C-alpha positions as CSV (number, residue, x, y, z in Angstrom):
1,M,100.9,115.9,113.8
2,F,103.6,114.1,115.8
3,E,106.8,116.0,115.5
4,F,110.2,114.3,115.6
5,L,111.2,113.6,119.2
6,K,114.8,112.9,118.5
7,I,117.1,114.5,116.0
8,D,120.8,113.3,116.0
9,K,122.6,115.7,113.7
10,A,125.9,114.0,113.9
11,Q,124.5,110.7,112.7
12,R,121.6,112.1,110.6
13,I,119.0,110.2,112.6
14,V,115.4,111.2,113.3
15,A,112.9,109.4,115.4
16,G,109.4,110.0,116.6
17,I,105.8,108.9,116.8
18,V,104.2,107.9,113.5
19,Y,100.8,107.7,115.0
20,A,99.2,107.4,118.4
21,P,95.7,105.9,119.1
22,G,92.9,108.4,119.5
23,S,89.2,108.8,119.6
24,P,86.7,111.3,118.1
25,S,87.7,113.7,120.8
26,K,91.5,113.2,120.2
27,T,92.3,113.7,116.6
28,D,95.4,114.4,114.4
29,S,96.1,117.5,112.4
30,Q,93.6,116.4,109.7
31,K,91.0,115.8,112.3
32,D,91.3,112.0,111.8
33,W,91.9,109.3,114.4
34,T,92.4,105.6,114.6
35,T,92.6,102.7,117.1
36,A,95.7,100.9,118.4
37,E,94.6,97.8,116.4
38,E,94.7,99.8,113.1
39,I,98.0,101.4,114.0
40,E,99.5,97.9,114.6
41,K,98.1,96.7,111.2
42,G,99.5,99.8,109.5
43,M,103.0,99.2,111.1
44,Y,103.0,95.6,110.1
45,D,101.9,96.4,106.5
46,F,104.6,99.1,106.2
47,M,107.4,96.9,107.5
48,L,106.4,94.0,105.1
49,R,106.3,96.5,102.2
50,Y,109.7,97.9,103.3
51,F,111.1,94.3,103.4
52,E,110.2,93.9,99.7
53,D,111.2,97.4,98.6
54,S,113.0,99.8,100.8
55,T,112.3,102.8,98.6
56,I,109.0,103.4,100.5
57,F,109.5,106.8,102.1
58,K,107.9,109.8,100.5
59,V,108.1,113.4,101.5
60,N,104.6,114.8,102.1
61,H,103.0,111.7,100.6
62,Q,104.1,112.5,97.0
63,G,106.9,112.4,94.4
64,T,110.2,110.6,94.8
65,K,110.5,107.6,97.0
66,Y,113.5,107.3,99.3
67,A,115.2,104.3,101.0
68,F,116.1,105.4,104.5
69,P,117.5,102.6,106.7
70,I,115.0,101.8,109.6
71,L,116.9,101.6,112.9
72,E,113.9,101.1,115.1
73,S,110.2,100.4,114.7
74,F,108.0,99.3,117.5
75,I,104.8,99.8,119.4
76,P,105.2,99.7,123.2
77,E,102.7,97.8,125.4
78,E,103.2,100.4,128.2
79,D,104.3,104.0,128.3
80,T,108.1,103.9,127.6
81,V,110.8,106.4,128.4
82,K,113.5,106.5,125.8
83,G,117.0,108.1,125.7
84,D,118.9,110.7,127.6
85,N,116.3,113.3,127.0
86,K,113.5,111.1,128.6
87,V,111.2,111.0,125.6
88,V,107.9,109.3,126.6
89,I,106.4,107.0,124.0
90,K,102.8,106.4,125.0
91,K,101.6,102.8,124.9
92,E,100.2,101.6,121.6
93,S,101.9,104.4,119.6
94,W,104.1,103.6,116.6
95,W,107.7,104.7,117.2
96,L,110.0,104.9,114.2
97,M,113.7,105.8,113.9
98,V,115.5,106.2,110.5
99,K,118.8,107.3,109.2
100,V,118.4,110.1,106.6
101,N,121.0,109.4,103.9
102,D,119.7,112.0,101.4
103,P,121.5,115.4,101.8
104,E,118.5,117.5,100.6
105,I,116.0,115.8,102.8
106,W,118.4,116.3,105.8
107,R,118.7,120.0,105.0
108,Q,114.9,120.2,105.1
109,I,114.9,118.5,108.5
110,E,117.5,120.8,109.9
111,S,115.6,123.9,108.6
112,G,112.4,122.6,110.2
113,K,110.6,122.3,106.9
114,L,110.2,118.6,107.5
115,N,109.5,117.8,111.2
116,S,107.5,114.7,111.5
117,F,106.4,111.3,110.2
118,S,103.0,110.6,108.8
119,M,101.2,107.3,108.7
120,G,99.7,108.1,105.2
121,G,96.8,105.8,105.7
122,K,93.4,105.7,104.0
123,A,90.2,106.1,105.9
124,N,86.7,104.6,105.5
125,A,83.7,106.7,106.6
126,V,81.4,104.9,109.0
């Protein structure tokens, strides 16, 4: 899991890594991993779907869909330091920043119940 690296309470903005490339020895919280190429494909697919319908965000991959304005979405080619708190975004990781305009979702972020983004992808066994 990649926890939020930035939370701006005044503006209700959260940001963090959606997914970072890994290997069988470097997995996520579900013991999955993927390549930089697949992360890039996932980001492009997400952004194209968001363009057509901004109600794309779900909480824990289920239920109601939300439309949170995307403020930043990128994959750095090199390790990148961001912001006053010197957040390091590792190269080939997908960074996302959104404005959370739903009061209940914001309460869940402030309480720590929601603390990260998830790629929500599907895997094929090889």
